[in-house]
PyMOL commands that place a pseudoatom at each C-alpha (Angstrom):
pseudoatom trace, name=CA, resn=MET, resi=1, chain=A, elem=C, hetatm=0, pos=[-24.934, -207.240, 11.073]
pseudoatom trace, name=CA, resn=THR, resi=2, chain=A, elem=C, hetatm=0, pos=[-26.104, -209.424, 7.921]
pseudoatom trace, name=CA, resn=LYS, resi=3, chain=A, elem=C, hetatm=0, pos=[-25.875, -207.919, 5.017]
pseudoatom trace, name=CA, resn=GLY, resi=4, chain=A, elem=C, hetatm=0, pos=[-29.728, -207.256, 4.623]
pseudoatom trace, name=CA, resn=GLY, resi=5, chain=A, elem=C, hetatm=0, pos=[-29.408, -205.338, 7.712]
pseudoatom trace, name=CA, resn=LYS, resi=6, chain=A, elem=C, hetatm=0, pos=[-26.630, -203.156, 6.736]
pseudoatom trace, name=CA, resn=ASN, resi=7, chain=A, elem=C, hetatm=0, pos=[-28.752, -202.779, 3.384]
pseudoatom trace, name=CA, resn=LEU, resi=8, chain=A, elem=C, hetatm=0, pos=[-31.739, -201.815, 5.947]
pseudoatom trace, name=CA, resn=VAL, resi=9, chain=A, elem=C, hetatm=0, pos=[-29.761, -198.917, 7.915]
pseudoatom trace, name=CA, resn=ILE, resi=10, chain=A, elem=C, hetatm=0, pos=[-28.266, -197.401, 4.835]
pseudoatom trace, name=CA, resn=LEU, resi=11, chain=A, elem=C, hetatm=0, pos=[-31.941, -197.494, 3.247]
pseudoatom trace, name=CA, resn=GLY, resi=12, chain=A, elem=C, hetatm=0, pos=[-32.716, -195.862, 6.313]
pseudoatom trace, name=CA, resn=ALA, resi=13, chain=A, elem=C, hetatm=0, pos=[-30.224, -192.931, 6.517]
pseudoatom trace, name=CA, resn=SER, resi=14, chain=A, elem=C, hetatm=0, pos=[-30.487, -192.223, 2.963]
pseudoatom trace, name=CA, resn=ALA, resi=15, chain=A, elem=C, hetatm=0, pos=[-34.315, -191.721, 3.052]
pseudoatom trace, name=CA, resn=VAL, resi=16, chain=A, elem=C, hetatm=0, pos=[-33.929, -189.619, 6.169]
pseudoatom trace, name=CA, resn=LEU, resi=17, chain=A, elem=C, hetatm=0, pos=[-31.073, -187.509, 4.839]
pseudoatom trace, name=CA, resn=ILE, resi=18, chain=A, elem=C, hetatm=0, pos=[-33.103, -187.214, 1.292]
pseudoatom trace, name=CA, resn=ALA, resi=19, chain=A, elem=C, hetatm=0, pos=[-36.144, -185.812, 3.055]
pseudoatom trace, name=CA, resn=ALA, resi=20, chain=A, elem=C, hetatm=0, pos=[-34.148, -183.741, 5.225]
pseudoatom trace, name=CA, resn=VAL, resi=21, chain=A, elem=C, hetatm=0, pos=[-32.008, -181.836, 2.286]
pseudoatom trace, name=CA, resn=THR, resi=22, chain=A, elem=C, hetatm=0, pos=[-35.565, -181.721, 0.212]
pseudoatom trace, name=CA, resn=THR, resi=23, chain=A, elem=C, hetatm=0, pos=[-37.357, -179.950, 3.319]
pseudoatom trace, name=CA, resn=CYS, resi=24, chain=A, elem=C, hetatm=0, pos=[-34.743, -177.629, 3.607]
pseudoatom trace, name=CA, resn=ILE, resi=25, chain=A, elem=C, hetatm=0, pos=[-34.642, -177.091, -0.366]
pseudoatom trace, name=CA, resn=SER, resi=26, chain=A, elem=C, hetatm=0, pos=[-38.643, -176.067, -0.244]
pseudoatom trace, name=CA, resn=LEU, resi=27, chain=A, elem=C, hetatm=0, pos=[-38.593, -173.997, 2.791]
pseudoatom trace, name=CA, resn=ALA, resi=28, chain=A, elem=C, hetatm=0, pos=[-35.935, -172.083, 1.463]
pseudoatom trace, name=CA, resn=ILE, resi=29, chain=A, elem=C, hetatm=0, pos=[-37.550, -171.667, -2.021]
pseudoatom trace, name=CA, resn=TYR, resi=30, chain=A, elem=C, hetatm=0, pos=[-40.715, -170.703, 0.278]
pseudoatom trace, name=CA, resn=HIS, resi=31, chain=A, elem=C, hetatm=0, pos=[-38.748, -168.199, 1.880]
pseudoatom trace, name=CA, resn=ASN, resi=32, chain=A, elem=C, hetatm=0, pos=[-37.076, -166.741, -1.073]
pseudoatom trace, name=CA, resn=SER, resi=33, chain=A, elem=C, hetatm=0, pos=[-39.996, -166.447, -3.247]
pseudoatom trace, name=CA, resn=GLY, resi=34, chain=A, elem=C, hetatm=0, pos=[-42.022, -164.449, -0.656]
pseudoatom trace, name=CA, resn=ASP, resi=35, chain=A, elem=C, hetatm=0, pos=[-44.938, -166.818, -0.653]
pseudoatom trace, name=CA, resn=ILE, resi=36, chain=A, elem=C, hetatm=0, pos=[-44.244, -166.825, 3.354]
pseudoatom trace, name=CA, resn=TYR, resi=37, chain=A, elem=C, hetatm=0, pos=[-46.314, -163.656, 3.489]
pseudoatom trace, name=CA, resn=LEU, resi=38, chain=A, elem=C, hetatm=0, pos=[-49.321, -165.090, 1.384]
pseudoatom trace, name=CA, resn=ASP, resi=39, chain=A, elem=C, hetatm=0, pos=[-50.587, -166.684, 4.403]
pseudoatom trace, name=CA, resn=ARG, resi=40, chain=A, elem=C, hetatm=0, pos=[-50.200, -163.041, 6.625]
pseudoatom trace, name=CA, resn=SER, resi=41, chain=A, elem=C, hetatm=0, pos=[-51.791, -161.109, 3.674]
pseudoatom trace, name=CA, resn=ARG, resi=42, chain=A, elem=C, hetatm=0, pos=[-55.237, -162.736, 4.939]
pseudoatom trace, name=CA, resn=PRO, resi=43, chain=A, elem=C, hetatm=0, pos=[-57.453, -160.582, 7.153]
pseudoatom trace, name=CA, resn=GLY, resi=44, chain=A, elem=C, hetatm=0, pos=[-56.285, -160.894, 10.539]
pseudoatom trace, name=CA, resn=PHE, resi=45, chain=A, elem=C, hetatm=0, pos=[-53.196, -162.138, 10.171]
pseudoatom trace, name=CA, resn=LEU, resi=46, chain=A, elem=C, hetatm=0, pos=[-51.326, -158.785, 9.614]
pseudoatom trace, name=CA, resn=PRO, resi=47, chain=A, elem=C, hetatm=0, pos=[-53.676, -155.848, 10.822]
pseudoatom trace, name=CA, resn=ASP, resi=48, chain=A, elem=C, hetatm=0, pos=[-53.535, -152.723, 9.290]
pseudoatom trace, name=CA, resn=GLU, resi=49, chain=A, elem=C, hetatm=0, pos=[-52.982, -149.221, 11.167]
pseudoatom trace, name=CA, resn=ALA, resi=50, chain=A, elem=C, hetatm=0, pos=[-56.635, -148.815, 11.687]
pseudoatom trace, name=CA, resn=GLU, resi=51, chain=A, elem=C, hetatm=0, pos=[-57.534, -151.940, 13.749]
pseudoatom trace, name=CA, resn=ILE, resi=52, chain=A, elem=C, hetatm=0, pos=[-54.182, -151.290, 15.614]
pseudoatom trace, name=CA, resn=GLU, resi=53, chain=A, elem=C, hetatm=0, pos=[-55.457, -148.159, 16.804]
pseudoatom trace, name=CA, resn=GLU, resi=54, chain=A, elem=C, hetatm=0, pos=[-59.087, -149.583, 17.438]
pseudoatom trace, name=CA, resn=LYS, resi=55, chain=A, elem=C, hetatm=0, pos=[-57.640, -152.171, 19.415]
pseudoatom trace, name=CA, resn=GLU, resi=56, chain=A, elem=C, hetatm=0, pos=[-55.628, -149.499, 21.374]
pseudoatom trace, name=CA, resn=LYS, resi=57, chain=A, elem=C, hetatm=0, pos=[-58.342, -147.858, 22.048]
pseudoatom trace, name=CA, resn=GLU, resi=58, chain=A, elem=C, hetatm=0, pos=[-60.475, -150.853, 23.669]
pseudoatom trace, name=CA, resn=PRO, resi=59, chain=A, elem=C, hetatm=0, pos=[-60.705, -150.627, 27.500]
pseudoatom trace, name=CA, resn=LYS, resi=60, chain=A, elem=C, hetatm=0, pos=[-58.562, -153.796, 28.477]
pseudoatom trace, name=CA, resn=SER, resi=61, chain=A, elem=C, hetatm=0, pos=[-61.083, -155.979, 30.164]
pseudoatom trace, name=CA, resn=ASP, resi=62, chain=A, elem=C, hetatm=0, pos=[-58.933, -159.291, 30.522]
pseudoatom trace, name=CA, resn=TYR, resi=63, chain=A, elem=C, hetatm=0, pos=[-56.612, -159.824, 33.875]
pseudoatom trace, name=CA, resn=THR, resi=64, chain=A, elem=C, hetatm=0, pos=[-53.871, -161.469, 33.558]
pseudoatom trace, name=CA, resn=PHE, resi=65, chain=A, elem=C, hetatm=0, pos=[-52.333, -163.138, 36.542]
pseudoatom trace, name=CA, resn=SER, resi=66, chain=A, elem=C, hetatm=0, pos=[-48.382, -162.662, 36.438]
pseudoatom trace, name=CA, resn=GLU, resi=67, chain=A, elem=C, hetatm=0, pos=[-46.858, -166.005, 36.178]
pseudoatom trace, name=CA, resn=ASN, resi=68, chain=A, elem=C, hetatm=0, pos=[-43.459, -164.538, 37.490]
pseudoatom trace, name=CA, resn=GLY, resi=69, chain=A, elem=C, hetatm=0, pos=[-43.013, -162.199, 40.336]
pseudoatom trace, name=CA, resn=ASN, resi=70, chain=A, elem=C, hetatm=0, pos=[-43.794, -162.284, 44.187]
pseudoatom trace, name=CA, resn=ILE, resi=71, chain=A, elem=C, hetatm=0, pos=[-46.409, -163.073, 45.611]
pseudoatom trace, name=CA, resn=ASP, resi=72, chain=A, elem=C, hetatm=0, pos=[-47.428, -161.008, 48.210]
pseudoatom trace, name=CA, resn=ALA, resi=73, chain=A, elem=C, hetatm=0, pos=[-50.556, -159.810, 50.158]
pseudoatom trace, name=CA, resn=ALA, resi=74, chain=A, elem=C, hetatm=0, pos=[-51.215, -157.410, 47.451]
pseudoatom trace, name=CA, resn=THR, resi=75, chain=A, elem=C, hetatm=0, pos=[-51.009, -159.374, 45.110]
pseudoatom trace, name=CA, resn=ILE, resi=76, chain=A, elem=C, hetatm=0, pos=[-53.462, -162.545, 46.391]
pseudoatom trace, name=CA, resn=ARG, resi=77, chain=A, elem=C, hetatm=0, pos=[-55.617, -159.435, 47.019]
pseudoatom trace, name=CA, resn=GLU, resi=78, chain=A, elem=C, hetatm=0, pos=[-55.717, -158.371, 43.548]
pseudoatom trace, name=CA, resn=TYR, resi=79, chain=A, elem=C, hetatm=0, pos=[-55.874, -161.836, 42.352]
pseudoatom trace, name=CA, resn=MET, resi=80, chain=A, elem=C, hetatm=0, pos=[-58.725, -162.491, 44.843]
pseudoatom trace, name=CA, resn=ASP, resi=81, chain=A, elem=C, hetatm=0, pos=[-61.056, -159.454, 43.547]
pseudoatom trace, name=CA, resn=ASN, resi=82, chain=A, elem=C, hetatm=0, pos=[-60.726, -160.312, 39.871]
pseudoatom trace, name=CA, resn=LEU, resi=83, chain=A, elem=C, hetatm=0, pos=[-61.526, -163.829, 40.508]
pseudoatom trace, name=CA, resn=ASN, resi=84, chain=A, elem=C, hetatm=0, pos=[-64.263, -162.903, 42.773]
pseudoatom trace, name=CA, resn=LYS, resi=85, chain=A, elem=C, hetatm=0, pos=[-65.764, -160.398, 39.666]
pseudoatom trace, name=CA, resn=GLU, resi=86, chain=A, elem=C, hetatm=0, pos=[-65.579, -163.335, 37.600]
pseudoatom trace, name=CA, resn=ALA, resi=87, chain=A, elem=C, hetatm=0, pos=[-67.579, -165.741, 39.754]
pseudoatom trace, name=CA, resn=LYS, resi=88, chain=A, elem=C, hetatm=0, pos=[-70.228, -162.801, 40.064]
pseudoatom trace, name=CA, resn=ASN, resi=89, chain=A, elem=C, hetatm=0, pos=[-70.236, -162.908, 36.121]
pseudoatom trace, name=CA, resn=ILE, resi=90, chain=A, elem=C, hetatm=0, pos=[-70.985, -166.052, 35.945]
pseudoatom trace, name=CA, resn=GLU, resi=91, chain=A, elem=C, hetatm=0, pos=[-73.388, -166.590, 38.998]
pseudoatom trace, name=CA, resn=ALA, resi=92, chain=A, elem=C, hetatm=0, pos=[-75.774, -164.059, 37.429]
pseudoatom trace, name=CA, resn=ILE, resi=93, chain=A, elem=C, hetatm=0, pos=[-76.671, -166.594, 34.711]
pseudoatom trace, name=CA, resn=ASP, resi=94, chain=A, elem=C, hetatm=0, pos=[-80.044, -167.205, 35.102]
pseudoatom trace, name=CA, resn=SER, resi=95, chain=A, elem=C, hetatm=0, pos=[-80.195, -170.587, 33.680]
pseudoatom trace, name=CA, resn=PRO, resi=96, chain=A, elem=C, hetatm=0, pos=[-76.594, -172.128, 32.967]
pseudoatom trace, name=CA, resn=PHE, resi=97, chain=A, elem=C, hetatm=0, pos=[-77.784, -174.891, 30.977]
pseudoatom trace, name=CA, resn=ASP, resi=98, chain=A, elem=C, hetatm=0, pos=[-79.695, -172.877, 28.778]
pseudoatom trace, name=CA, resn=ALA, resi=99, chain=A, elem=C, hetatm=0, pos=[-78.830, -172.227, 24.872]
pseudoatom trace, name=CA, resn=ARG, resi=100, chain=A, elem=C, hetatm=0, pos=[-78.639, -168.769, 25.880]
pseudoatom trace, name=CA, resn=ALA, resi=101, chain=A, elem=C, hetatm=0, pos=[-75.372, -169.540, 28.118]
pseudoatom trace, name=CA, resn=LEU, resi=102, chain=A, elem=C, hetatm=0, pos=[-73.396, -170.167, 24.972]
pseudoatom trace, name=CA, resn=SER, resi=103, chain=A, elem=C, hetatm=0, pos=[-74.758, -167.147, 23.111]
pseudoatom trace, name=CA, resn=ASP, resi=104, chain=A, elem=C, hetatm=0, pos=[-72.197, -164.514, 21.740]
pseudoatom trace, name=CA, resn=GLU, resi=105, chain=A, elem=C, hetatm=0, pos=[-73.460, -161.872, 24.543]
pseudoatom trace, name=CA, resn=THR, resi=106, chain=A, elem=C, hetatm=0, pos=[-72.666, -164.091, 27.035]
pseudoatom trace, name=CA, resn=PHE, resi=107, chain=A, elem=C, hetatm=0, pos=[-69.006, -164.670, 26.039]
pseudoatom trace, name=CA, resn=GLY, resi=108, chain=A, elem=C, hetatm=0, pos=[-68.848, -161.302, 25.315]
pseudoatom trace, name=CA, resn=LEU, resi=109, chain=A, elem=C, hetatm=0, pos=[-67.921, -161.189, 21.668]
for i in range(1, 109): cmd.bond("trace and resi %d" % i, "trace and resi %d" % (i + 1))
show_as sticks, trace
zoom trace
């Protein structure tokens, strides 16, 4: 290896080392100073008790299919029932290419 190549490797390694050290120091300061919790203080990041209770009272309308577990006739039947229900909701849209198709009411917001 030539002298210039050796110097380039040393320069690259030292740059990576300096970047890693300064990143670790800045993350330690960010955590220890409590600034890590500033982003969570914005509305919606850490829900207060009223938001948690309100969310628990809402009926669960979303269906999530289990990624793990056995696939049997009952599981397939449950999946197909929920799929057909969603398909009927989609077919109920009068004009799917109208601006109303993207409204908040259509998405249940």
